[in-house]
Backbone atoms as SQL, in Angstrom:
CREATE TABLE atoms (id INTEGER PRIMARY KEY, chain TEXT, resi INTEGER, resn TEXT, atom TEXT, x REAL, y REAL, z REAL);
INSERT INTO atoms VALUES
  (1, 'A', 1, 'ALA', 'N', 6.973, 5.356, 6.937),
  (2, 'A', 1, 'ALA', 'CA', 5.944, 5.318, 7.957),
  (3, 'A', 1, 'ALA', 'C', 6.110, 6.484, 8.931),
  (4, 'A', 2, 'GLN', 'N', 7.338, 6.908, 9.177),
  (5, 'A', 2, 'GLN', 'CA', 7.565, 7.997, 10.130),
  (6, 'A', 2, 'GLN', 'C', 7.041, 9.324, 9.598),
  (7, 'A', 3, 'ASN', 'N', 7.352, 9.665, 8.368),
  (8, 'A', 3, 'ASN', 'CA', 6.902, 10.937, 7.806),
  (9, 'A', 3, 'ASN', 'C', 5.421, 10.932, 7.479),
  (10, 'A', 4, 'ALA', 'N', 4.852, 9.763, 7.235),
  (11, 'A', 4, 'ALA', 'CA', 3.431, 9.672, 6.927),
  (12, 'A', 4, 'ALA', 'C', 2.580, 9.768, 8.190),
  (13, 'A', 5, 'GLY', 'N', 3.184, 9.550, 9.339),
  (14, 'A', 5, 'GLY', 'CA', 2.435, 9.597, 10.589),
  (15, 'A', 5, 'GLY', 'C', 1.489, 8.419, 10.734),
  (16, 'A', 6, 'ILE', 'N', 1.913, 7.250, 10.269),
  (17, 'A', 6, 'ILE', 'CA', 1.075, 6.052, 10.334),
  (18, 'A', 6, 'ILE', 'C', 1.823, 4.943, 11.068),
  (19, 'A', 7, 'THR', 'N', 1.087, 3.945, 11.493),
  (20, 'A', 7, 'THR', 'CA', 1.683, 2.723, 12.006),
  (21, 'A', 7, 'THR', 'C', 1.583, 1.699, 10.894),
  (22, 'A', 8, 'LEU', 'N', 2.701, 1.134, 10.518),
  (23, 'A', 8, 'LEU', 'CA', 2.745, 0.227, 9.378),
  (24, 'A', 8, 'LEU', 'C', 3.226, -1.139, 9.828),
  (25, 'A', 9, 'HIS', 'N', 2.431, -2.166, 9.568),
  (26, 'A', 9, 'HIS', 'CA', 2.805, -3.543, 9.886),
  (27, 'A', 9, 'HIS', 'C', 2.865, -4.321, 8.583),
  (28, 'A', 10, 'VAL', 'N', 3.975, -5.006, 8.356),
  (29, 'A', 10, 'VAL', 'CA', 4.139, -5.830, 7.163),
  (30, 'A', 10, 'VAL', 'C', 4.469, -7.238, 7.628),
  (31, 'A', 11, 'THR', 'N', 3.711, -8.209, 7.159),
  (32, 'A', 11, 'THR', 'CA', 3.960, -9.602, 7.501),
  (33, 'A', 11, 'THR', 'C', 4.552, -10.313, 6.302),
  (34, 'A', 12, 'ASN', 'N', 5.667, -10.975, 6.519),
  (35, 'A', 12, 'ASN', 'CA', 6.300, -11.768, 5.472),
  (36, 'A', 12, 'ASN', 'C', 6.044, -13.234, 5.803),
  (37, 'A', 13, 'HIS', 'N', 5.436, -13.962, 4.887),
  (38, 'A', 13, 'HIS', 'CA', 5.046, -15.342, 5.168),
  (39, 'A', 13, 'HIS', 'C', 6.149, -16.357, 4.911),
  (40, 'A', 14, 'TYR', 'N', 7.109, -16.025, 4.058),
  (41, 'A', 14, 'TYR', 'CA', 8.213, -16.955, 3.821),
  (42, 'A', 14, 'TYR', 'C', 9.369, -16.243, 3.144),
  (43, 'A', 15, 'GLY', 'N', 10.508, -16.895, 3.138),
  (44, 'A', 15, 'GLY', 'CA', 11.705, -16.354, 2.502),
  (45, 'A', 15, 'GLY', 'C', 12.931, -16.677, 3.329),
  (46, 'A', 16, 'ALA', 'N', 14.067, -16.810, 2.652),
  (47, 'A', 16, 'ALA', 'CA', 15.303, -17.153, 3.347),
  (48, 'A', 16, 'ALA', 'C', 16.343, -16.039, 3.242),
  (49, 'A', 17, 'ASN', 'N', 16.311, -15.279, 2.164),
  (50, 'A', 17, 'ASN', 'CA', 17.305, -14.244, 1.921),
  (51, 'A', 17, 'ASN', 'C', 16.766, -12.909, 2.428),
  (52, 'A', 18, 'ASN', 'N', 17.402, -12.359, 3.451),
  (53, 'A', 18, 'ASN', 'CA', 16.908, -11.118, 4.068),
  (54, 'A', 18, 'ASN', 'C', 16.819, -9.961, 3.086),
  (55, 'A', 19, 'HIS', 'N', 17.749, -9.888, 2.158),
  (56, 'A', 19, 'HIS', 'CA', 17.720, -8.819, 1.156),
  (57, 'A', 19, 'HIS', 'C', 16.467, -8.927, 0.293),
  (58, 'A', 20, 'HIS', 'N', 16.149, -10.121, -0.160),
  (59, 'A', 20, 'HIS', 'CA', 14.970, -10.318, -1.005),
  (60, 'A', 20, 'HIS', 'C', 13.681, -10.106, -0.215),
  (61, 'A', 21, 'ILE', 'N', 13.686, -10.487, 1.040),
  (62, 'A', 21, 'ILE', 'CA', 12.511, -10.267, 1.893),
  (63, 'A', 21, 'ILE', 'C', 12.252, -8.766, 2.035),
  (64, 'A', 22, 'ALA', 'N', 13.293, -7.998, 2.316),
  (65, 'A', 22, 'ALA', 'CA', 13.141, -6.545, 2.454),
  (66, 'A', 22, 'ALA', 'C', 12.668, -5.923, 1.147),
  (67, 'A', 23, 'GLU', 'N', 13.229, -6.376, 0.025),
  (68, 'A', 23, 'GLU', 'CA', 12.832, -5.859, -1.295),
  (69, 'A', 23, 'GLU', 'C', 11.356, -6.101, -1.572),
  (70, 'A', 24, 'THR', 'N', 10.897, -7.332, -1.322),
  (71, 'A', 24, 'THR', 'CA', 9.502, -7.656, -1.631),
  (72, 'A', 24, 'THR', 'C', 8.536, -6.923, -0.706),
  (73, 'A', 25, 'CYS', 'N', 8.906, -6.754, 0.562),
  (74, 'A', 25, 'CYS', 'CA', 8.047, -5.999, 1.484),
  (75, 'A', 25, 'CYS', 'C', 7.948, -4.544, 1.044),
  (76, 'A', 26, 'PHE', 'N', 9.070, -3.949, 0.676),
  (77, 'A', 26, 'PHE', 'CA', 9.088, -2.559, 0.222),
  (78, 'A', 26, 'PHE', 'C', 8.235, -2.394, -1.030),
  (79, 'A', 27, 'LYS', 'N', 8.385, -3.330, -1.974),
  (80, 'A', 27, 'LYS', 'CA', 7.632, -3.245, -3.229),
  (81, 'A', 27, 'LYS', 'C', 6.132, -3.426, -2.982),
  (82, 'A', 28, 'ALA', 'N', 5.769, -4.337, -2.093),
  (83, 'A', 28, 'ALA', 'CA', 4.355, -4.572, -1.796),
  (84, 'A', 28, 'ALA', 'C', 3.712, -3.338, -1.168),
  (85, 'A', 29, 'VAL', 'N', 4.422, -2.697, -0.244),
  (86, 'A', 29, 'VAL', 'CA', 3.894, -1.484, 0.391),
  (87, 'A', 29, 'VAL', 'C', 3.764, -0.369, -0.643),
  (88, 'A', 30, 'ALA', 'N', 4.759, -0.235, -1.510),
  (89, 'A', 30, 'ALA', 'CA', 4.713, 0.800, -2.550),
  (90, 'A', 30, 'ALA', 'C', 3.528, 0.590, -3.482),
  (91, 'A', 31, 'ARG', 'N', 3.293, -0.649, -3.885),
  (92, 'A', 31, 'ARG', 'CA', 2.154, -0.934, -4.772),
  (93, 'A', 31, 'ARG', 'C', 0.829, -0.655, -4.081),
  (94, 'A', 32, 'ALA', 'N', 0.726, -1.028, -2.816),
  (95, 'A', 32, 'ALA', 'CA', -0.517, -0.793, -2.073),
  (96, 'A', 32, 'ALA', 'C', -0.783, 0.706, -1.911),
  (97, 'A', 33, 'LEU', 'N', 0.263, 1.474, -1.578),
  (98, 'A', 33, 'LEU', 'CA', 0.092, 2.923, -1.434),
  (99, 'A', 33, 'LEU', 'C', -0.268, 3.573, -2.759),
  (100, 'A', 34, 'ARG', 'N', 0.379, 3.136, -3.824),
  (101, 'A', 34, 'ARG', 'CA', 0.066, 3.710, -5.138),
  (102, 'A', 34, 'ARG', 'C', -1.384, 3.426, -5.511),
  (103, 'A', 35, 'SER', 'N', -1.809, 2.197, -5.290),
  (104, 'A', 35, 'SER', 'CA', -3.188, 1.822, -5.605),
  (105, 'A', 35, 'SER', 'C', -4.182, 2.633, -4.774),
  (106, 'A', 36, 'ALA', 'N', -3.843, 2.876, -3.519),
  (107, 'A', 36, 'ALA', 'CA', -4.752, 3.605, -2.630),
  (108, 'A', 36, 'ALA', 'C', -4.800, 5.097, -2.926),
  (109, 'A', 37, 'LEU', 'N', -3.701, 5.659, -3.425),
  (110, 'A', 37, 'LEU', 'CA', -3.611, 7.112, -3.567),
  (111, 'A', 37, 'LEU', 'C', -3.701, 7.631, -4.995),
  (112, 'A', 38, 'GLU', 'N', -3.557, 6.750, -5.972),
  (113, 'A', 38, 'GLU', 'CA', -3.566, 7.185, -7.369),
  (114, 'A', 38, 'GLU', 'C', -4.967, 7.628, -7.787),
  (115, 'A', 39, 'ARG', 'N', -5.032, 8.721, -8.482),
  (116, 'A', 39, 'ARG', 'CA', -6.326, 9.211, -8.964),
  (117, 'A', 39, 'ARG', 'C', -6.860, 8.297, -10.057),
  (118, 'A', 40, 'ASP', 'N', -8.156, 8.109, -10.049),
  (119, 'A', 40, 'ASP', 'CA', -8.828, 7.286, -11.054),
  (120, 'A', 40, 'ASP', 'C', -9.043, 8.143, -12.294),
  (121, 'A', 41, 'PRO', 'N', -8.463, 7.761, -13.440),
  (122, 'A', 41, 'PRO', 'CA', -8.620, 8.579, -14.644),
  (123, 'A', 41, 'PRO', 'C', -10.078, 8.699, -15.099),
  (124, 'A', 42, 'ARG', 'N', -10.925, 7.776, -14.648),
  (125, 'A', 42, 'ARG', 'CA', -12.351, 7.845, -15.001),
  (126, 'A', 42, 'ARG', 'C', -13.070, 8.910, -14.187),
  (127, 'A', 43, 'GLN', 'N', -12.477, 9.308, -13.049),
  (128, 'A', 43, 'GLN', 'CA', -13.063, 10.332, -12.181),
  (129, 'A', 43, 'GLN', 'C', -11.959, 11.301, -11.748),
  (130, 'A', 44, 'PRO', 'N', -11.482, 12.133, -12.660),
  (131, 'A', 44, 'PRO', 'CA', -10.323, 12.986, -12.368),
  (132, 'A', 44, 'PRO', 'C', -10.541, 14.009, -11.252),
  (133, 'A', 45, 'ASP', 'N', -11.776, 14.377, -10.964),
  (134, 'A', 45, 'ASP', 'CA', -12.044, 15.372, -9.923),
  (135, 'A', 45, 'ASP', 'C', -12.357, 14.750, -8.564),
  (136, 'A', 46, 'ALA', 'N', -12.426, 13.418, -8.505),
  (137, 'A', 46, 'ALA', 'CA', -12.769, 12.737, -7.257),
  (138, 'A', 46, 'ALA', 'C', -11.533, 12.598, -6.365),
  (139, 'A', 47, 'VAL', 'N', -11.757, 12.598, -5.058),
  (140, 'A', 47, 'VAL', 'CA', -10.691, 12.385, -4.085),
  (141, 'A', 47, 'VAL', 'C', -10.516, 10.877, -3.910),
  (142, 'A', 48, 'PRO', 'N', -9.267, 10.364, -3.964),
  (143, 'A', 48, 'PRO', 'CA', -9.058, 8.922, -3.770),
  (144, 'A', 48, 'PRO', 'C', -9.606, 8.483, -2.412),
  (145, 'A', 49, 'SER', 'N', -10.462, 7.471, -2.408),
  (146, 'A', 49, 'SER', 'CA', -11.086, 7.018, -1.173),
  (147, 'A', 49, 'SER', 'C', -11.592, 5.594, -1.334),
  (148, 'A', 50, 'THR', 'N', -11.646, 4.864, -0.223),
  (149, 'A', 50, 'THR', 'CA', -12.244, 3.531, -0.225),
  (150, 'A', 50, 'THR', 'C', -13.663, 3.582, 0.335),
  (151, 'A', 51, 'LYS', 'N', -14.142, 4.775, 0.662),
  (152, 'A', 51, 'LYS', 'CA', -15.476, 4.930, 1.238),
  (153, 'A', 51, 'LYS', 'C', -16.520, 4.290, 0.326),
  (154, 'A', 52, 'GLY', 'N', -17.315, 3.411, 0.929),
  (155, 'A', 52, 'GLY', 'CA', -18.375, 2.747, 0.181),
  (156, 'A', 52, 'GLY', 'C', -17.927, 1.507, -0.572),
  (157, 'A', 53, 'SER', 'N', -16.619, 1.217, -0.575),
  (158, 'A', 53, 'SER', 'CA', -16.157, 0.050, -1.329),
  (159, 'A', 53, 'SER', 'C', -15.808, -1.133, -0.430),
  (160, 'A', 54, 'LEU', 'N', -15.692, -0.898, 0.879),
  (161, 'A', 54, 'LEU', 'CA', -15.363, -1.978, 1.803),
  (162, 'A', 54, 'LEU', 'C', -16.641, -2.594, 2.350),
  (163, 'A', 55, 'LYS', 'N', -16.668, -3.907, 2.385),
  (164, 'A', 55, 'LYS', 'CA', -17.852, -4.608, 2.893),
  (165, 'A', 55, 'LYS', 'C', -17.449, -5.424, 4.107),
  (166, 'A', 56, 'GLY', 'N', -18.274, -5.378, 5.126),
  (167, 'A', 56, 'GLY', 'CA', -17.924, -6.064, 6.374),
  (168, 'A', 56, 'GLY', 'C', -18.829, -7.180, 6.712);
């Protein structure tokens, strides 16, 4: 979060073992970032973006 220049909040809803809680939070953030930043092979020239996909 420091090098990315973002504010990152992670909420853990349950768990007893601090090591496992940290592992799952780290993995969840990694998966979310990968999903958000990975190029879509169907549109190789497009810039990764959620523009137009979020509904309010």
